[in-house]
C-alpha atoms as an extended CHARMM CRD file, in Angstrom:
* protein
*
       150  EXT
         1         1  MET       CA            -32.1830000000      -16.2350000000       23.4420000000  PROA      1               0.0000000000
         2         2  THR       CA            -31.2180000000      -19.0240000000       21.4710000000  PROA      2               0.0000000000
         3         3  GLU       CA            -28.4190000000      -18.9050000000       18.6820000000  PROA      3               0.0000000000
         4         4  GLU       CA            -30.4230000000      -19.1050000000       16.0930000000  PROA      4               0.0000000000
         5         5  THR       CA            -32.0820000000      -15.4140000000       16.9590000000  PROA      5               0.0000000000
         6         6  GLN       CA            -28.7240000000      -14.1880000000       18.4330000000  PROA      6               0.0000000000
         7         7  THR       CA            -27.4910000000      -14.4720000000       14.9990000000  PROA      7               0.0000000000
         8         8  ALA       CA            -30.5430000000      -13.1990000000       13.3940000000  PROA      8               0.0000000000
         9         9  VAL       CA            -30.1840000000       -9.7610000000       15.0300000000  PROA      9               0.0000000000
        10        10  TRP       CA            -26.9360000000       -8.5860000000       14.6140000000  PROA      10              0.0000000000
        11        11  PRO       CA            -25.5450000000       -8.1600000000       10.2760000000  PROA      11              0.0000000000
        12        12  LEU       CA            -22.9270000000      -10.0750000000        9.4270000000  PROA      12              0.0000000000
        13        13  PRO       CA            -18.8690000000       -8.0340000000        9.6760000000  PROA      13              0.0000000000
        14        14  LYS       CA            -17.4840000000       -7.8540000000        6.3830000000  PROA      14              0.0000000000
        15        15  PHE       CA            -13.7050000000       -8.5570000000        6.5780000000  PROA      15              0.0000000000
        16        16  TYR       CA            -13.9260000000      -11.9260000000        7.2410000000  PROA      16              0.0000000000
        17        17  PHE       CA            -13.9200000000      -13.5250000000        3.5680000000  PROA      17              0.0000000000
        18        18  SER       CA            -12.0580000000      -16.0310000000        0.9710000000  PROA      18              0.0000000000
        19        19  VAL       CA            -11.6200000000      -15.7970000000       -2.9320000000  PROA      19              0.0000000000
        20        20  GLU       CA            -11.8110000000      -19.2090000000       -4.8470000000  PROA      20              0.0000000000
        21        21  PHE       CA            -10.6580000000      -19.6500000000       -8.3650000000  PROA      21              0.0000000000
        22        22  GLY       CA            -11.6160000000      -21.9530000000      -11.2850000000  PROA      22              0.0000000000
        23        23  ASP       CA             -8.7890000000      -23.4260000000      -11.0660000000  PROA      23              0.0000000000
        24        24  GLY       CA             -9.0020000000      -24.7160000000       -7.0430000000  PROA      24              0.0000000000
        25        25  SER       CA             -6.4570000000      -22.0160000000       -5.7550000000  PROA      25              0.0000000000
        26        26  ILE       CA             -7.6860000000      -19.2020000000       -2.8150000000  PROA      26              0.0000000000
        27        27  ALA       CA             -5.9960000000      -15.8850000000       -2.9530000000  PROA      27              0.0000000000
        28        28  ASN       CA             -6.1500000000      -13.9270000000        0.0540000000  PROA      28              0.0000000000
        29        29  PHE       CA             -7.4880000000      -10.3390000000       -0.7860000000  PROA      29              0.0000000000
        30        30  GLN       CA             -7.5530000000       -7.0100000000        1.1930000000  PROA      30              0.0000000000
        31        31  GLU       CA            -10.0330000000       -5.5990000000       -0.5690000000  PROA      31              0.0000000000
        32        32  VAL       CA            -12.9950000000       -6.6190000000       -2.7000000000  PROA      32              0.0000000000
        33        33  THR       CA            -15.2410000000       -4.2330000000       -4.4090000000  PROA      33              0.0000000000
        34        34  GLY       CA            -17.7240000000       -4.0150000000       -7.3970000000  PROA      34              0.0000000000
        35        35  LEU       CA            -20.0340000000       -6.9230000000       -6.4990000000  PROA      35              0.0000000000
        36        36  ASP       CA            -23.4730000000       -5.5630000000       -7.7990000000  PROA      36              0.0000000000
        37        37  SER       CA            -25.9140000000       -6.6800000000      -10.3620000000  PROA      37              0.0000000000
        38        38  GLU       CA            -28.7060000000       -4.4410000000      -11.8150000000  PROA      38              0.0000000000
        39        39  THR       CA            -31.8970000000       -4.8030000000      -14.1720000000  PROA      39              0.0000000000
        40        40  LYS       CA            -32.7030000000       -2.4400000000      -17.0380000000  PROA      40              0.0000000000
        41        41  LEU       CA            -35.3060000000       -0.3500000000      -16.7530000000  PROA      41              0.0000000000
        42        42  ILE       CA            -37.9140000000       -0.8260000000      -20.0530000000  PROA      42              0.0000000000
        43        43  GLU       CA            -41.3130000000        1.4840000000      -20.1340000000  PROA      43              0.0000000000
        44        44  TYR       CA            -44.1240000000        0.8910000000      -22.0680000000  PROA      44              0.0000000000
        45        45  ARG       CA            -47.4620000000        2.6100000000      -22.9740000000  PROA      45              0.0000000000
        46        46  HSD       CA            -49.5400000000        1.7280000000      -25.9510000000  PROA      46              0.0000000000
        47        47  GLY       CA            -51.3890000000        4.3060000000      -27.4570000000  PROA      47              0.0000000000
        48        48  ASN       CA            -54.8920000000        3.9400000000      -26.6500000000  PROA      48              0.0000000000
        49        49  SER       CA            -54.2770000000        3.8050000000      -22.5600000000  PROA      49              0.0000000000
        50        50  PRO       CA            -56.1310000000        5.9450000000      -20.4530000000  PROA      50              0.0000000000
        51        51  ILE       CA            -53.6230000000        6.3330000000      -17.7030000000  PROA      51              0.0000000000
        52        52  PHE       CA            -50.7570000000        8.9100000000      -19.0430000000  PROA      52              0.0000000000
        53        53  TYR       CA            -47.9580000000        6.5920000000      -17.5340000000  PROA      53              0.0000000000
        54        54  PRO       CA            -45.7090000000        4.0320000000      -18.4650000000  PROA      54              0.0000000000
        55        55  ILE       CA            -46.0160000000        0.5050000000      -17.7990000000  PROA      55              0.0000000000
        56        56  LYS       CA            -42.2830000000       -0.4070000000      -16.4400000000  PROA      56              0.0000000000
        57        57  MET       CA            -41.1700000000       -3.8430000000      -16.8190000000  PROA      57              0.0000000000
        58        58  PRO       CA            -37.9840000000       -5.6350000000      -16.4710000000  PROA      58              0.0000000000
        59        59  GLY       CA            -35.0410000000       -5.5460000000      -19.1800000000  PROA      59              0.0000000000
        60        60  LEU       CA            -31.9680000000       -7.3210000000      -19.5450000000  PROA      60              0.0000000000
        61        61  GLY       CA            -29.2840000000       -7.5250000000      -16.9330000000  PROA      61              0.0000000000
        62        62  ARG       CA            -26.2600000000       -5.7880000000      -16.0400000000  PROA      62              0.0000000000
        63        63  VAL       CA            -23.3570000000       -6.2200000000      -13.7450000000  PROA      63              0.0000000000
        64        64  GLY       CA            -20.2720000000       -4.2130000000      -13.4670000000  PROA      64              0.0000000000
        65        65  ASN       CA            -16.6260000000       -5.4520000000      -13.5390000000  PROA      65              0.0000000000
        66        66  VAL       CA            -15.1730000000       -6.2720000000       -9.7520000000  PROA      66              0.0000000000
        67        67  THR       CA            -11.7640000000       -5.2090000000       -8.1870000000  PROA      67              0.0000000000
        68        68  MET       CA             -9.8820000000       -7.3120000000       -6.0850000000  PROA      68              0.0000000000
        69        69  ARG       CA             -6.6940000000       -5.4860000000       -4.1640000000  PROA      69              0.0000000000
        70        70  LYS       CA             -3.8290000000       -7.4960000000       -2.7820000000  PROA      70              0.0000000000
        71        71  GLY       CA             -0.4400000000       -7.0870000000       -1.0780000000  PROA      71              0.0000000000
        72        72  ILE       CA              2.0870000000       -8.1190000000       -3.3810000000  PROA      72              0.0000000000
        73        73  PHE       CA              3.9730000000      -10.9480000000       -2.4440000000  PROA      73              0.0000000000
        74        74  VAL       CA              7.2520000000      -12.5410000000       -4.1250000000  PROA      74              0.0000000000
        75        75  ASN       CA              7.3590000000      -14.7400000000       -6.9390000000  PROA      75              0.0000000000
        76        76  ASP       CA              3.5000000000      -14.1570000000       -7.2230000000  PROA      76              0.0000000000
        77        77  SER       CA              2.9550000000      -13.7140000000      -10.7770000000  PROA      77              0.0000000000
        78        78  LYS       CA             -0.2760000000      -15.3580000000      -10.8870000000  PROA      78              0.0000000000
        79        79  PHE       CA             -2.4830000000      -13.0620000000      -12.3840000000  PROA      79              0.0000000000
        80        80  PHE       CA             -0.2060000000      -11.1890000000      -14.5960000000  PROA      80              0.0000000000
        81        81  THR       CA              0.2310000000      -14.3830000000      -16.2660000000  PROA      81              0.0000000000
        82        82  TRP       CA             -3.5200000000      -14.5590000000      -16.4060000000  PROA      82              0.0000000000
        83        83  LEU       CA             -4.0070000000      -11.1380000000      -18.3700000000  PROA      83              0.0000000000
        84        84  ASN       CA             -1.2550000000      -12.0220000000      -20.4080000000  PROA      84              0.0000000000
        85        85  GLU       CA             -3.3960000000      -14.4050000000      -21.8220000000  PROA      85              0.0000000000
        86        86  ILE       CA             -5.6990000000      -11.7610000000      -23.5120000000  PROA      86              0.0000000000
        87        87  LYS       CA             -3.0770000000      -10.6920000000      -26.0820000000  PROA      87              0.0000000000
        88        88  LEU       CA             -2.8100000000      -14.1230000000      -26.9710000000  PROA      88              0.0000000000
        89        89  ASN       CA             -6.8450000000      -14.0700000000      -27.4640000000  PROA      89              0.0000000000
        90        90  THR       CA             -6.7750000000      -17.5320000000      -25.7020000000  PROA      90              0.0000000000
        91        91  ILE       CA             -7.8600000000      -15.9630000000      -22.5100000000  PROA      91              0.0000000000
        92        92  LYS       CA             -9.2210000000      -18.9760000000      -19.8120000000  PROA      92              0.0000000000
        93        93  ARG       CA            -12.2230000000      -17.5510000000      -18.6890000000  PROA      93              0.0000000000
        94        94  GLN       CA            -13.0480000000      -18.6610000000      -14.4540000000  PROA      94              0.0000000000
        95        95  THR       CA            -15.5160000000      -19.0480000000      -12.3120000000  PROA      95              0.0000000000
        96        96  ILE       CA            -14.4010000000      -16.9630000000       -8.9920000000  PROA      96              0.0000000000
        97        97  ILE       CA            -16.1160000000      -17.6260000000       -5.5870000000  PROA      97              0.0000000000
        98        98  VAL       CA            -16.1380000000      -14.4700000000       -3.4750000000  PROA      98              0.0000000000
        99        99  LYS       CA            -17.5230000000      -16.0620000000        0.3210000000  PROA      99              0.0000000000
       100       100  LEU       CA            -18.0650000000      -14.2480000000        3.6480000000  PROA      100             0.0000000000
       101       101  LEU       CA            -17.1190000000      -15.9220000000        6.4540000000  PROA      101             0.0000000000
       102       102  ASP       CA            -18.6130000000      -16.2420000000       10.0030000000  PROA      102             0.0000000000
       103       103  GLU       CA            -16.6900000000      -16.3300000000       13.1870000000  PROA      103             0.0000000000
       104       104  SER       CA            -15.5560000000      -20.5090000000       12.6740000000  PROA      104             0.0000000000
       105       105  GLY       CA            -14.3330000000      -19.8910000000        9.0290000000  PROA      105             0.0000000000
       106       106  LYS       CA            -17.6420000000      -20.9410000000        7.5630000000  PROA      106             0.0000000000
       107       107  PRO       CA            -19.5970000000      -19.5430000000        4.3930000000  PROA      107             0.0000000000
       108       108  THR       CA            -22.2120000000      -17.0320000000        5.3490000000  PROA      108             0.0000000000
       109       109  MET       CA            -22.8760000000      -15.4470000000        2.1580000000  PROA      109             0.0000000000
       110       110  THR       CA            -21.6020000000      -16.8130000000       -1.7240000000  PROA      110             0.0000000000
       111       111  TRP       CA            -21.3070000000      -14.3710000000       -4.9380000000  PROA      111             0.0000000000
       112       112  THR       CA            -20.3980000000      -16.4780000000       -7.6920000000  PROA      112             0.0000000000
       113       113  LEU       CA            -18.9880000000      -14.5730000000      -10.1880000000  PROA      113             0.0000000000
       114       114  ASN       CA            -19.4770000000      -16.6920000000      -14.3850000000  PROA      114             0.0000000000
       115       115  ASN       CA            -17.5240000000      -16.7870000000      -16.7880000000  PROA      115             0.0000000000
       116       116  ALA       CA            -14.7710000000      -14.2740000000      -15.1640000000  PROA      116             0.0000000000
       117       117  TRP       CA            -11.4550000000      -12.7640000000      -16.5970000000  PROA      117             0.0000000000
       118       118  PRO       CA             -9.2140000000      -10.1110000000      -15.7850000000  PROA      118             0.0000000000
       119       119  THR       CA             -9.3360000000       -6.5130000000      -17.8280000000  PROA      119             0.0000000000
       120       120  LYS       CA             -6.6810000000       -4.3770000000      -15.9730000000  PROA      120             0.0000000000
       121       121  MET       CA             -4.1600000000       -5.1540000000      -13.2610000000  PROA      121             0.0000000000
       122       122  THR       CA             -2.3930000000       -2.0020000000      -11.1650000000  PROA      122             0.0000000000
       123       123  GLY       CA              0.4700000000       -1.8610000000       -9.6350000000  PROA      123             0.0000000000
       124       124  THR       CA              1.7030000000       -0.5830000000       -6.9110000000  PROA      124             0.0000000000
       125       125  ASP       CA              2.7950000000        3.0600000000       -6.4150000000  PROA      125             0.0000000000
       126       126  LEU       CA              6.5870000000        3.6660000000       -5.3280000000  PROA      126             0.0000000000
       127       127  LYS       CA              7.4430000000        6.1740000000       -3.3710000000  PROA      127             0.0000000000
       128       128  SER       CA             10.8850000000        6.4150000000       -1.3620000000  PROA      128             0.0000000000
       129       129  GLU       CA              9.2540000000        8.0370000000        1.4390000000  PROA      129             0.0000000000
       130       130  GLY       CA              6.4580000000        5.3690000000        2.1240000000  PROA      130             0.0000000000
       131       131  ASN       CA              6.6540000000        2.5180000000        4.4680000000  PROA      131             0.0000000000
       132       132  GLU       CA              3.3640000000        0.9620000000        3.5640000000  PROA      132             0.0000000000
       133       133  VAL       CA              2.7310000000       -2.3890000000        2.0270000000  PROA      133             0.0000000000
       134       134  ALA       CA              2.9240000000       -3.0000000000       -1.3390000000  PROA      134             0.0000000000
       135       135  ILE       CA             -0.8710000000       -3.2910000000       -3.1460000000  PROA      135             0.0000000000
       136       136  GLU       CA             -1.5550000000       -4.6030000000       -6.3850000000  PROA      136             0.0000000000
       137       137  SER       CA             -5.0680000000       -4.5210000000       -7.7210000000  PROA      137             0.0000000000
       138       138  ILE       CA             -7.0840000000       -6.5790000000      -10.5900000000  PROA      138             0.0000000000
       139       139  GLU       CA             -9.9570000000       -5.4820000000      -12.4820000000  PROA      139             0.0000000000
       140       140  ILE       CA            -12.1360000000       -8.2290000000      -13.4530000000  PROA      140             0.0000000000
       141       141  ALA       CA            -15.3190000000       -8.8090000000      -15.9760000000  PROA      141             0.0000000000
       142       142  TYR       CA            -17.8070000000      -11.2580000000      -15.7860000000  PROA      142             0.0000000000
       143       143  GLU       CA            -21.1820000000      -12.2970000000      -17.4830000000  PROA      143             0.0000000000
       144       144  THR       CA            -23.5410000000      -13.5300000000      -14.5800000000  PROA      144             0.0000000000
       145       145  LEU       CA            -23.3700000000      -12.5000000000      -10.7920000000  PROA      145             0.0000000000
       146       146  THR       CA            -25.5090000000      -14.8880000000       -8.4150000000  PROA      146             0.0000000000
       147       147  ALA       CA            -25.4420000000      -14.6140000000       -4.6490000000  PROA      147             0.0000000000
       148       148  SER       CA            -26.8960000000      -17.0800000000       -1.9380000000  PROA      148             0.0000000000
       149       149  ALA       CA            -26.8000000000      -17.2390000000        1.4920000000  PROA      149             0.0000000000
       150       150  SER       CA            -25.4960000000      -20.3710000000        2.8160000000  PROA      150             0.0000000000
């Protein structure tokens, strides 16, 4: 079996990915969820149609918000700073690129979030009995999503 047919047989693992921001920085996240896009449905039936079913046509596109979770590090307040820019009405929108990587680190699938900005930041829960890593999450709104195979 050739290498090309061998890679086509197995699905890609989802645990090796990177997230690149518009300013060129790369952040390591534990989880990225919400990479979804849909097209609204328009149903139409003209008055003299002999068929008693509507015609279905594509309408406006819609995307949801993406949630990213990562560990909290010392002196790492980049996302809080980005979120606080909203209060000054000077929000800086960015392009965010999520890449699914193969075992050699090359991107195999790429999702591009255009005109993205943070809508919500959630800090970690604090428990004196716990021994887990402190995890924060950021929810990001964006306007369009493009996906491509590399």
